[in-house]
C-alpha positions in Angstrom: 1.5 -30.6 64.9 2.5 -27.1 65.9 -0.6 -24.8 65.6 1.5 -21.7 65.9 3.8 -22.3 62.9 2.5 -21.0 59.5 3.9 -23.9 57.5 2.9 -27.6 56.9 4.8 -29.6 59.4 4.4 -33.1 60.8 6.2 -34.2 63.9 6.5 -37.5 65.8 8.1 -38.0 69.1 10.6 -40.6 70.2 7.9 -42.6 72.0 5.9 -43.0 68.8 8.9 -44.0 66.8 9.8 -46.6 69.4 6.3 -48.1 69.7 6.1 -48.5 65.9 9.7 -49.8 65.5 10.5 -47.0 63.1 14.3 -47.3 62.6 14.5 -46.2 59.0 13.1 -43.3 57.0 10.9 -45.3 54.7 8.6 -46.3 57.6 7.8 -42.6 58.1 6.0 -42.7 54.7 3.1 -44.5 56.4 2.4 -41.6 58.8 3.3 -38.4 56.9 1.1 -37.2 54.1 3.1 -36.0 51.1 6.2 -38.0 52.1 7.4 -41.0 50.1 10.7 -42.7 50.8 12.3 -45.4 48.8 15.5 -47.1 50.1 17.2 -49.5 47.6 20.0 -49.7 50.2 21.1 -47.3 52.9 23.6 -46.0 50.3 20.8 -45.2 47.8 17.7 -43.6 49.2 15.0 -41.7 47.3 13.4 -39.1 49.6 10.3 -37.5 48.1 8.3 -34.6 49.5 5.3 -33.5 47.5 6.6 -35.1 44.3 10.2 -33.8 44.5 12.9 -36.4 45.0 16.6 -36.4 45.8 18.5 -39.6 45.1 21.5 -38.7 42.9 24.8 -39.9 44.2 26.8 -37.5 41.9 29.0 -35.4 44.2 28.4 -32.4 41.9 24.6 -32.4 42.5 22.8 -30.9 45.5 19.6 -32.5 46.8 16.2 -30.9 46.7 15.1 -32.3 50.0 17.4 -31.6 53.0 18.0 -34.0 55.8 19.2 -32.4 59.0 20.5 -33.9 62.2 20.3 -31.6 65.2 20.6 -28.6 62.9 23.4 -30.0 60.8 22.9 -30.9 57.1 23.5 -34.5 56.3 21.8 -34.2 52.9 24.2 -35.8 50.5 22.5 -39.0 49.3 25.2 -41.6 50.1 25.5 -40.4 53.7 22.0 -39.3 54.5 20.4 -42.5 55.8 21.0 -43.0 59.5 19.3 -45.3 61.9 16.5 -43.8 64.0 17.2 -44.8 67.6 17.0 -43.0 70.9 15.3 -40.1 69.2 13.6 -37.0 70.8 11.5 -36.4 67.7 11.4 -36.3 63.9 10.0 -33.4 62.0 9.0 -33.3 58.3 8.6 -29.7 57.0 7.0 -29.3 53.5 7.5 -26.5 51.1 10.6 -24.4 50.5 12.5 -24.1 53.8 15.5 -22.1 52.6 15.1 -19.5 55.4 15.0 -22.1 58.1 17.3 -24.8 56.7 19.5 -23.4 54.0 20.4 -23.9 50.3 19.4 -27.6 50.0 15.8 -27.3 51.3 14.2 -26.4 48.0 11.0 -28.2 48.6 11.2 -29.5 52.2 13.3 -30.9 55.0 13.5 -33.8 57.4 14.9 -32.8 60.8 16.1 -35.5 63.1 16.4 -34.4 66.7 18.3 -36.9 68.9 18.0 -37.4 72.6 20.7 -35.4 74.5 22.3 -36.2 77.8 20.0 -35.3 80.8 20.4 -34.8 84.5 19.0 -38.2 85.4 19.8 -41.8 85.8 17.9 -43.8 83.3 18.2 -46.7 80.9 16.4 -48.7 78.2 17.0 -52.0 76.5 15.1 -53.6 73.6 15.8 -57.0 71.9 13.9 -58.5 69.0 14.0 -61.6 66.8 12.0 -62.4 63.7 11.9 -64.4 60.5 14.7 -64.0 57.9 16.9 -64.2 61.0 16.1 -60.6 62.0 18.0 -59.5 65.1 17.5 -56.1 66.8 19.1 -54.9 70.0 19.0 -51.2 71.0 19.1 -49.1 74.1 20.6 -46.3 76.1 22.1 -45.4 79.5 22.1 -41.9 80.9 23.8 -40.8 84.1 25.2 -37.6 85.7 29.0 -37.5 85.9 29.3 -34.3 87.9 26.2 -33.6 90.0 24.1 -30.8 88.4 27.0 -30.0 86.0 28.0 -32.7 83.6 25.9 -35.5 82.2 26.6 -38.3 79.7 24.4 -40.6 77.5 25.4 -43.7 75.6 23.1 -45.3 73.1 23.4 -47.8 70.3 21.7 -50.3 67.9 22.4 -53.4 66.0 19.8 -54.1 63.4 20.3 -57.1 61.0 18.4 -59.7 59.0 19.1 -62.0 56.1 18.1 -61.0 52.6 14.6 -62.1 51.4 15.7 -62.7 47.8 17.8 -65.9 47.2 20.7 -65.6 44.7 21.6 -68.7 42.8 25.2 -67.4 42.3 25.6 -67.3 46.1 24.3 -65.5 49.1 21.1 -63.6 49.4 19.9 -60.1 48.4 18.0 -57.2 50.0 19.2 -57.9 53.6 20.3 -55.5 56.3 23.1 -55.2 58.8 23.7 -51.9 60.7 25.7 -51.2 63.8 25.5 -47.7 65.3 26.7 -45.9 68.5 26.2 -42.5 69.9 27.7 -40.6 72.8 26.4 -37.3 74.0 27.6 -35.0 76.7 25.8 -32.0 78.3 27.9 -29.5 80.2 26.1 -26.7 82.2 28.8 -24.1 81.9 26.8 -21.5 83.9 23.3 -20.4 84.7 22.8 -19.1 81.2 25.1 -21.3 79.1 25.0 -25.0 78.1 27.1 -27.1 75.8 26.0 -30.3 74.1 28.5 -32.5 72.3 27.1 -35.4 70.2 29.3 -38.0 68.5 27.7 -40.5 66.0 29.2 -43.5 64.3 27.4 -46.0 62.0 28.6 -49.0 60.0 26.4 -50.7 57.3 27.4 -54.0 55.7 24.2 -55.5 54.1 24.3 -58.0 51.2 23.6 -56.9 47.6 20.5 -55.3 46.1 18.3 -57.4 43.9 18.6 -55.6 40.6 16.8 -58.5 38.9 16.4 -58.6 35.1 13.0 -58.2 33.7 14.2 -59.6 30.4 16.1 -62.8 31.2 15.0 -65.3 33.8 17.4 -67.2 36.1 17.9 -70.9 35.7 14.6 -72.6 36.6 13.0 -69.3 37.5 10.9 -66.4 36.2 11.4 -62.7 35.7 9.1 -62.0 38.7 11.3 -59.6 40.8 9.8 -61.1 44.0 11.3 -64.5 43.3 14.9 -65.8 43.4 17.5 -64.2 41.2 20.9 -65.2 39.7 23.2 -62.2 39.9 26.8 -62.5 39.0 29.5 -62.7 41.8 27.0 -63.7 44.5 28.3 -63.0 47.9 30.7 -60.3 46.5 27.7 -58.1 46.0 26.8 -55.7 48.8 27.7 -52.5 50.7 30.4 -51.5 53.1 29.6 -48.0 54.4 30.9 -46.0 57.4 29.4 -42.7 58.6 30.6 -40.7 61.5 30.4 -37.1 62.8 30.7 -34.9 65.8 28.5 -31.9 66.6 28.8 -29.2 69.3 25.8 -27.1 70.2 26.5 -24.1 72.4 23.5 -22.1 73.8 23.7 -18.9 75.8 20.9 -16.7 77.1 21.9 -13.1 77.2 18.6 -12.1 78.9 14.9 -12.9 78.7 14.7 -11.4 75.1 17.9 -12.6 73.5 19.8 -15.9 73.1 22.5 -17.3 70.9 22.8 -20.8 69.4 26.2 -21.9 67.9 26.3 -25.2 66.0 29.7 -26.5 64.9 29.9 -29.9 63.1 32.2 -32.2 61.1 31.0 -35.2 59.3 32.4 -37.9 57.0 31.1 -40.9 55.0 32.9 -43.6 53.0 30.9 -46.2 51.1 31.7 -49.0 48.6 28.7 -50.8 47.0 29.0 -53.6 44.5 26.1 -54.4 42.2 25.1 -56.4 39.1 23.5 -53.8 36.8 22.3 -56.3 34.2 20.5 -58.5 36.7 21.6 -61.8 35.3 24.4 -64.4 35.7 26.1 -63.0 32.6 29.4 -61.2 33.4 28.3 -58.1 31.5 27.6 -55.0 33.7 29.4 -55.3 37.0 29.7 -52.0 38.8 30.9 -50.6 42.1 30.0 -47.2 43.4 32.7 -45.8 45.8 31.6 -42.5 47.4 33.4 -40.3 49.8 32.4 -37.1 51.5 33.7 -34.7 54.1 32.0 -31.7 55.4 32.4 -28.9 58.0 29.7 -26.4 59.0 29.4 -23.5 61.4 26.2 -21.6 62.2 25.6 -18.7 64.5 21.9 -18.0 65.1 20.6 -15.1 67.4 17.0 -15.6 68.6 14.9 -12.7 69.9 11.5 -12.3 71.5 10.3 -8.9 72.7 7.7 -10.7 74.8 5.2 -8.4 73.1 4.6 -8.4 69.3 7.9 -9.1 67.6 10.1 -12.3 67.6 12.4 -14.0 65.2 16.0 -14.9 64.5 19.0 -13.9 62.3 22.5 -15.3 61.7 25.2 -16.6 59.5 26.3 -20.0 58.2 29.4 -21.4 56.6 29.5 -24.8 54.9 32.3 -26.6 53.2 32.3 -30.1 51.6 34.7 -32.2 49.5 33.3 -35.4 47.9 33.7 -37.8 45.1 31.8 -40.6 43.4 33.9 -43.3 41.6 32.3 -45.9 39.4 34.6 -48.8 38.4 33.2 -51.0 35.6 34.1 -54.6 34.9 33.0 -56.7 32.0 33.6 -59.8 30.0 33.7 -58.4 26.5 32.6 -61.7 25.0 29.3 -61.3 26.8 29.1 -57.5 26.6 29.2 -57.8 22.8 26.0 -59.8 22.8 24.3 -57.1 24.8 25.3 -54.5 22.2 24.9 -56.6 19.1 22.2 -59.2 19.8 20.4 -58.7 23.0 18.2 -61.8 22.6 21.2 -64.2 23.0 22.7 -62.7 26.2 21.3 -65.4 28.4 19.6 -68.7 27.2 17.7 -70.7 29.8 19.5 -68.9 32.5 23.0 -69.7 31.1 25.3 -66.8 30.0 26.3 -66.8 26.3 29.7 -65.7 24.9 31.0 -64.4 21.6 34.7 -65.0 21.3 35.2 -62.6 18.4 33.5 -59.7 16.7 31.4 -61.2 13.9 33.2 -61.7 10.7 31.0 -59.2 8.8 32.0 -56.4 6.5 29.7 -54.1 8.5 32.3 -54.1 11.3 35.1 -53.1 9.0 38.7 -53.8 10.3 37.2 -55.0 13.6 35.6 -58.0 12.0 37.0 -61.2 13.4 38.9 -59.4 16.2 39.2 -61.4 19.5 37.2 -60.1 22.5 38.6 -60.1 26.1 37.3 -62.3 28.9 37.9 -59.5 31.4 38.4 -55.7 31.2 37.9 -52.8 33.6 37.8 -49.0 33.6 36.7 -46.3 36.0 34.9 -42.9 35.9 35.1 -40.5 38.9 33.3 -37.2 39.5 34.5 -34.7 42.1 32.6 -31.9 43.9 34.2 -29.4 46.2 31.9 -26.7 47.4 31.9 -23.7 49.8 29.0 -21.6 50.8 28.2 -18.7 53.1 24.7 -17.6 54.2 23.2 -14.6 55.9 19.6 -15.1 57.0 16.9 -13.3 58.9 13.3 -14.2 59.8 10.8 -12.3 61.9 7.2 -12.5 63.0 5.0 -9.5 64.0 1.6 -9.7 65.7 -0.4 -7.2 63.6 -3.4 -7.8 65.9 -4.0 -10.3 68.7 -5.2 -12.8 66.1 -3.2 -11.9 62.9 0.6 -12.5 62.6 2.8 -11.8 59.6 6.2 -13.6 59.0 8.9 -12.5 56.6 12.1 -14.4 56.1 15.1 -14.0 53.7 18.3 -15.8 53.1 21.2 -14.7 50.9 23.8 -17.2 49.7 27.2 -17.1 48.1 28.6 -20.3 46.6 31.9 -21.4 45.2 31.3 -24.6 43.2 34.1 -26.8 41.8 33.3 -29.8 39.7 35.5 -32.4 38.1 35.5 -35.6 36.0 38.3 -38.1 35.5 38.1 -41.4 33.5 40.8 -44.0 33.9 41.3 -45.9 30.7 40.7 -49.7 30.6 43.5 -52.0 31.5 43.6 -53.1 27.8 42.1 -51.2 24.9 38.5 -52.4 24.4 37.1 -53.0 21.0 33.4 -52.4 21.9 33.9 -48.7 22.5 34.0 -48.3 18.8 30.2 -48.8 18.8 29.7 -46.3 21.6 32.2 -43.6 20.6 34.2 -44.1 23.8 37.2 -46.0 22.3 39.7 -47.1 23.8 37.3 -47.8 26.6 34.2 -50.1 26.4 31.9 -47.7 28.3 33.3 -44.4 29.6 34.7 -41.8 27.2 38.3 -41.0 28.1 39.1 -37.6 29.7 42.9 -37.8 29.4 43.3 -36.7 32.9 41.0 -34.7 35.2 38.7 -32.1 33.6 37.6 -29.4 36.0 35.6 -26.2 36.2 34.8 -23.7 38.9 32.3 -20.8 39.2 30.8 -18.5 41.9 27.1 -18.0 42.3 24.9 -15.7 44.5 21.2 -16.2 45.2 18.3 -15.3 47.5 15.3 -17.2 48.8 12.6 -16.2 51.2 9.1 -16.5 52.4 6.1 -14.4 53.5 3.4 -15.9 55.7 0.2 -14.9 57.4 -1.3 -16.8 60.3 -4.8 -16.0 61.7 -6.1 -17.5 65.0 -9.9 -17.6 65.0 -9.7 -18.8 68.6 -7.6 -21.1 70.8 -8.7 -24.1 68.7 -8.7 -23.0 65.1 -6.1 -21.2 63.0 -5.5 -20.7 59.2 -2.3 -19.7 57.4 -1.1 -18.8 54.0 2.4 -18.5 52.6 4.4 -17.6 49.5 7.9 -18.9 49.3 10.8 -19.1 46.8 12.9 -22.3 46.8 16.1 -23.0 45.0 18.3 -25.9 44.0 21.9 -24.7 43.3 23.5 -24.6 39.9 25.2 -27.7 38.5 28.5 -27.5 36.7 28.1 -30.4 34.3 31.5 -31.7 33.2 31.7 -34.5 30.6 34.5 -35.9 28.5 33.7 -33.5 25.7 32.1 -30.5 27.2 31.5 -28.3 30.3 28.2 -26.5 30.7 26.4 -24.8 33.7 22.8 -25.7 34.4 20.7 -22.9 35.7 19.7 -23.0 39.3 16.3 -24.8 39.6 13.8 -22.5 41.3 10.2 -22.9 42.5 7.5 -20.5 43.6 5.3 -22.1 46.3 1.8 -21.0 47.3 0.1 -22.7 50.2 -3.1 -22.4 52.3 -3.6 -24.4 55.5 -6.0 -25.0 58.3 -5.1 -26.3 61.7 -7.2 -27.2 64.7 -7.0 -28.7 68.1 -10.2 -29.6 70.0 -11.3 -31.3 73.2 -8.3 -30.2 75.2 -5.8 -31.2 72.4 -7.3 -34.7 72.1 -8.7 -34.1 68.6 -6.5 -32.7 65.9 -7.4 -32.0 62.3 -5.5 -30.1 59.6 -5.6 -29.6 55.9 -3.2 -28.0 53.4 -3.5 -27.1 49.7 -0.4 -26.1 47.6 0.7 -25.1 44.2 4.3 -25.2 42.9 5.7 -23.6 39.8 9.2 -24.8 38.7 11.7 -23.3 36.4 14.8 -25.0 35.0 13.7 -28.3 36.4 16.6 -30.7 36.6 16.4 -34.4 35.8 19.0 -37.2 35.8 19.0 -39.6 32.9 21.2 -42.6 32.2 21.9 -43.1 28.5 24.5 -44.3 26.0 25.9 -41.3 24.2 27.7 -41.5 20.9 30.4 -39.1 22.1 30.5 -39.6 25.9 29.7 -43.3 26.2 27.6 -44.1 29.3 26.5 -40.9 31.0 24.4 -40.5 34.1 24.3 -36.7 34.3 21.8 -34.0 35.3 19.9 -32.2 32.6 17.8 -29.0 32.6 14.4 -30.1 31.5 12.6 -26.8 31.7 9.2 -26.1 33.4 7.0 -28.2 35.6 4.0 -27.7 37.8 2.5 -29.5 40.8 -0.5 -29.0 43.0 -2.4 -30.9 45.6 -3.8 -31.1 49.1 -3.2 -33.1 52.3 -5.3 -33.8 55.3 -4.5 -35.5 58.6 -6.6 -36.5 61.6 -5.7 -37.7 65.1 -8.1 -38.5 67.9 -7.3 -39.6 71.4 -10.6 -41.2 72.5 -9.1 -41.8 76.0 -5.8 -42.3 77.7 -5.5 -45.8 76.2 -7.2 -45.5 72.8 -6.3 -43.2 69.8 -6.7 -43.3 66.1 -5.1 -41.5 63.1 -5.7 -41.1 59.4 -4.1 -39.0 56.6 -4.6 -38.5 52.9 -2.5 -36.9 50.2 -3.3 -36.0 46.6 -0.7 -34.6 44.2 -0.7 -33.8 40.5 2.9 -33.2 39.6 3.8 -33.0 35.9 6.1 -31.5 33.3 4.5 -28.6 31.4 3.8 -28.8 27.7 6.3 -26.1 26.8 9.3 -24.5 28.5 9.7 -20.8 29.3 10.7 -20.0 25.7 7.6 -21.7 24.3 9.5 -24.8 23.1 7.8 -28.2 23.4 9.2 -30.4 26.2 10.3 -34.0 25.7 8.6 -35.0 28.9 5.5 -32.9 28.5 2.6 -34.2 30.6 4.7 -36.9 32.3 4.3 -37.3 36.0 7.2 -36.9 38.5 8.9 -40.2 39.5 8.2 -41.8 42.8 5.0 -39.7 43.1 1.6 -41.5 43.6 -1.4 -39.4 42.8 -3.2 -40.7 45.8 -1.9 -42.0 49.1 -3.4 -42.5 52.5 -2.8 -44.3 55.8 -4.8 -45.0 58.9 -4.2 -46.8 62.1 -4.9 -47.0 65.8 -3.3 -47.5 69.2 -5.7 -49.5 71.4 -4.8 -50.2 75.0 -6.9 -52.3 77.4 -6.1 -52.8 81.2 -5.9 -56.4 82.3 -5.0 -55.6 86.0 -3.7 -52.8 88.1 -0.2 -53.4 86.7 -0.7 -55.2 83.4 -2.2 -53.9 80.2 -2.5 -55.1 76.6 -2.2 -53.1 73.4 -2.9 -53.5 69.7 -1.5 -51.2 67.0 -2.8 -51.8 63.4 -1.8 -49.6 60.5 -2.6 -49.6 56.8 -1.1 -47.6 54.0 -2.0 -47.2 50.4 -0.3 -45.8 47.3 -1.7 -45.4 43.8 0.4 -46.1 40.7 4.0 -44.9 40.9 6.4 -44.3 37.9 10.1 -44.9 38.6 11.4 -42.7 35.7 10.2 -39.4 34.3 9.8 -41.3 30.9 6.6 -42.8 32.5 7.0 -46.1 30.7 4.2 -48.4 31.8 6.5 -51.4 32.4 8.7 -49.2 34.6 6.1 -48.6 37.3 4.3 -50.1 40.2 0.5 -50.5 40.2 -1.5 -49.4 43.3 -1.0 -51.4 46.4 -1.6 -51.3 50.2 0.4 -52.6 53.2 -1.0 -53.8 56.5 1.2 -53.8 59.6 0.2 -55.2 63.0 1.6 -54.9 66.5 0.2 -56.4 69.7 1.5 -57.1 73.2 1.6 -56.8 76.9 3.0 -53.9 79.1 3.8 -54.3 82.8 4.1 -51.3 85.0 5.1 -49.1 82.0 8.6 -50.5 82.3 8.5 -53.9 80.7 6.9 -54.8 77.3 6.5 -57.9 75.2 5.4 -57.2 71.6 4.6 -59.3 68.6 4.9 -57.6 65.3 4.1 -58.3 61.6 4.8 -56.0 58.7 3.2 -56.4 55.3 0.9 -58.9 57.0 -1.0 -59.7 53.8 2.4 -60.6 52.1 1.7 -58.1 49.2 4.1 -58.4 46.3 5.4 -55.1 45.0 8.5 -53.4 43.7 10.3 -50.3 45.1 12.2 -49.4 41.9 12.6 -50.3 38.2 14.7 -49.3 35.2 18.0 -48.5 36.9 21.4 -48.6 35.1 20.2 -51.7 33.1 17.5 -49.6 31.6 20.1 -47.5 29.7 21.1 -50.7 27.9 17.6 -51.8 27.1 17.4 -54.4 29.8 15.7 -52.8 32.8 16.0 -54.3 36.2 13.5 -54.5 39.1 13.9 -54.4 42.9 11.5 -56.3 45.1 9.7 -54.7 48.0 9.9 -56.4 51.4 7.6 -59.5 52.0 5.9 -60.4 55.3 8.2 -59.9 58.3 7.1 -61.1 61.8 8.7 -61.6 65.1 8.7 -60.7 68.8 10.6 -58.2 71.0 11.1 -57.5 74.7 12.0 -54.2 76.2 12.7 -52.9 79.7 13.0 -49.4 81.0 14.9 -48.5 84.2 
């Protein structure tokens, strides 16, 4: 916690991340109040800060929660999950952060700060093995290349395990395989100037995700999502994703009052994920999602500090991105017809059923008796090409020795270009007649690419007051305006522009540090008022076929409070606890007084209550050897997975216990035994999904008990 910053922020250093084996974002949910993270796969995360989530893969839609890596936005959903290894720290900032982090930080931001090259010789290596064939190896080497001038650091990780859901059609599901490398250089160009260059590369090739049907059981099994599945195409399911980027950070001190930071970055991701959307062995809804994204950004930020009462920063930013999301769809029409015409006979005793022809019934007109194809495919692709420019300024003034006021503003210009193109089926499909998308079975034809473009301008800002009662206690309050950019919604039949989603945020907070910084306690209360709240709903439309598009759902409100506590009893013993409460719902009426379809419904992926607690207990065994024990427990109340709040598309309250214990020799060698979900709690991390649009929702199991051992050495 930073007691001097008038916002709610939680920060954990690299040593904490390393000791808790936090390699993915979802583990942060245990330690950060107000943060919930769901990772179906590294290609499909849901990052939630205080009830607001960002998980759409549509290239035309901007996230509400920004993810930054060393000051560079990596927020697009399909490229945002990166492995957390060799980290300096991770910061989670809550509330609108447009002044600090730009156009995508409507309600918060996660900032990943990686370790840079240093003027030292050092190294670290960790290896682990666990059940489900879990293998982890990670480490770094740092060394000077030119004495006191040029330094280099190499780091990497391989993190893999088999899937924990068996698939009768072949392979397993919900596994992991990630390989990542990083190279960083630091060049001391002069007494006042430094240059850091960081290059990252990551490859993810896990098996498929267990979108298991809650309607049809596999052969010899049940619909329980935590048991084995039978998903079509078996080992062909899975993800192949590559993410890479390079960042240059130039810092120059003009004098003791002024300095400049320039951040230049290029980043690219390419992913291809195959999944069975119906969750059965029937060849009905086989999809791929093929996403690409390229981005370039340049920021110049001048920082100033008068060394008296006034300090702050101002600058400019340019951002350009070009991306697409392609969704190929493959089906056996003989099975797909059963889904549309008689869902009860899609699968019988785990065996797929087929309908060779459209029923010979006058109700089907000239199509009656027509033959259905065993295989057909079509494709829908959306495109997003965006450019933006920002001017920002933020300053703090000490009104008295105890009271500080902060004012920040950011003005943004955007050029947004959106497109949609549907490639027709290989052969004309008959079933599209029932959906209105003929000659395709699912996606309404666009007859080439449909495009639209528009320019937008906007402004966001914040005003904050911070009062220090003494060196130990401070309080703050802030008012901020956040914004999610407009969406140009292109369908096969129409183009419309969704208004930018805005939020007014009001927050009060209390921060304290006692006992020479050994005891920390803070509490925050907040209220958010949303206009033009955007939701994404999958549905079968009589004109546009299957559409998964954003909609403007009107007004929403959320409020809540969070507390966190940390106490270092001694050098070897510490404890933490945190609690979060949030009531985030759609209002009864919109701004025009019209009743809202989702009135009173809670936001998705948002438990009303959540808490976690844990400890780090060390005990000396000799002058060189010590033992340690790190238990943590986290709890979430009921979570809905869709804004519809259907009771069967939710997860009841549950808690997870994680345990770590081991031996440490001379602070350089460590043997650790670990166990996550020690009580083997059964739960799900998502429900509904694409299958829900067809009346057959699917469910994704949460991880079972994992355990293993690891050894690390530092040199």
